[in-house]
C-alpha positions, 0 to 999 in steps of 0.5 A: 550807125543807121539810126544816127545817120537817119537823124542827120538825114531827117535834119537835112530834109527838114532844112530843104523844106524850109529853104526852097531849092533853085530850080523848083520842086524837081531840083528839091526832089532830086536833092532829097532822093540823093540824100535818101540814096546815100543813107540807104546805101549804108544798109549794104556796107558790110557786104560790099564796103568799097562799092557802097563807099564809091556809090555814096561819094557819087551821090555827094558829088551830085548833091552839092552842085545841085543843092544850095543848102549844104547838107551833112548827110553825104559827109556823114554817110561817106565817113561811115562807109570809109570806116567800114572799108578800113575795118574790112581790111581794105586799107590801100583802097580806102586810102586811095579813095580818100586821096582822090576825094581830097584832090577833087576838093582841092581842084574844085576850090583852087584850080577852078577858082583861078578860072573865074569859079566861085569858091564854096569851101574855105581852107578850114573846112577842107582841113576839117573834112580831111581830118574827119575822113582820116579819123574814120579810116584810122578808127576803122583800122584800129577796130580791125586790129583789135578784132584780130587780136581778140580772135587770136587770143580766143584761138590761143585760149581754145588751143590751150584748152584743147592741149590741156584736155589732151594732156589730161586724157594722156595722164589719165591713160598713163595712170590707168596703165600704172594702176593696171600693172599694180593690180596685176602684180599685187593680186597676181602674186598674193593670190597665186601664193594663196592658191598654192597654200590652199591646194597644199592644205587640201592635199595634206588633209586628204593624205593625213586626216589626223595631222592638223598642225600643217593644215593650220599652218597652211591656213594661217599663211592663206590668211596672212597672204590674203590680208597682205593682198587687201592691204596693197590693193587698198593702197593702190586704189587709194590713188583714185580717191584723191579729188584734189590734184594738188594733194600729195600722192599716196606713199608707195605700198612696197619697196626694196626694204620689204624684199625680205618679207617677199622672200619669206612669203615665197619660201612659205610655199616650199620654194627655196629662196636665196637673197644676195645684195651687193654694193653700197645701197644708195638713196633709191628713189621711191619709184625705182624701189617700187619697180624693183620690188614689183619685178621681183614679186612678179618673177616669184609669182611666175616661179610659183605658178608655172616653173615647178622649181625647187629654188630661186635666187634673187640678186640685187646689185647696187652698181654705179649709176644703176640698180641691177635686179636678177631672179633665177630659178631651177625650174623647167623655164618657158619659151620666149614666145609664150611670155604673158602680160606679167613679163610685158608689164615688167618690161613696161615698168623698166622702160618707163623709168629709162631702164631695160629688162630681159627674160629668157630660158637658161640651161638650168631654168629661167632668168629675169634681169632688170637694169634700172637707172639710179641718180648719182651719189652726192658723195661720189668723187668727181672724175679726174681731169684728163692730163694735158697733151704735151706741147 
């Protein structure tokens, strides 16, 4: 703005040099000083928009009666000043200033003329001046609205980015917890079985050095259990290798369909395992099936590692709307206060799916019971309508 108004100032000063003022050089210097003051005040318009506009208006009111040459500098500088006031948000103040200026021009051109004064501005010029001033105010207000809109849009974008980052961190945390539970269940169960079989093999070799069949069988079990642990570990860690977020999730490494294999591996350690399944098996969601499998797996791991039990019973009941899984053993049990991260992890699995899990000592051993929700069956009959009340 300042370079443009500076060009207008130079033009007006050149006009004053060509056409001498009434009153000699003193009046000419005063008129030039008012033009320079109007232009110089614009340098402070962003810091003090309204005072600068008033100061330029005062310079214009002093310049036009003093100079016989109509310069454009005061008008252009005043337009820039009121534009800045409107852009600063002081709309009421700038409209009041505009109305005051137009009333002053009208008073000077119509009222004073009726009392013998000379008219300096015709009606068309008054209309043009008013239109220029209104345009400057409207443009300044529009720029303020546009700037506010851009700021609001930028804030929304930043807020969306922050929210997206929070969701990403939360998802990463949940995924780490899920992987931690998976690794605990997979490695804990299979390594416990490996440990039991390895200890049994050493014991048998020390007691009966000449009999190698049982030793070979135990070592074969160690080999198979370690292979199973590595397979499930690869399946679990495979999730971390997915770079594309839109890539399909790796299939669940285990589920209720492999419950028999789980029981066979536990039975190979010398534990008597019985599996009872009741109810009509519906289509079980993969996450529910995996959670039930892991709960049974962790329970059998605890039985093998801590309980000193001779037998364990696994019960799977497909009840309407829920899956009930129970693992009971005939060992010495454990105090509720001593439960470790395995039981806590089983509870987290059940709660994450909207279910619940209890683990407690019984009169005959230890019992883990889980209830997991199931979706309604598509072929389930609709509930009959309640009979209408008699009138």
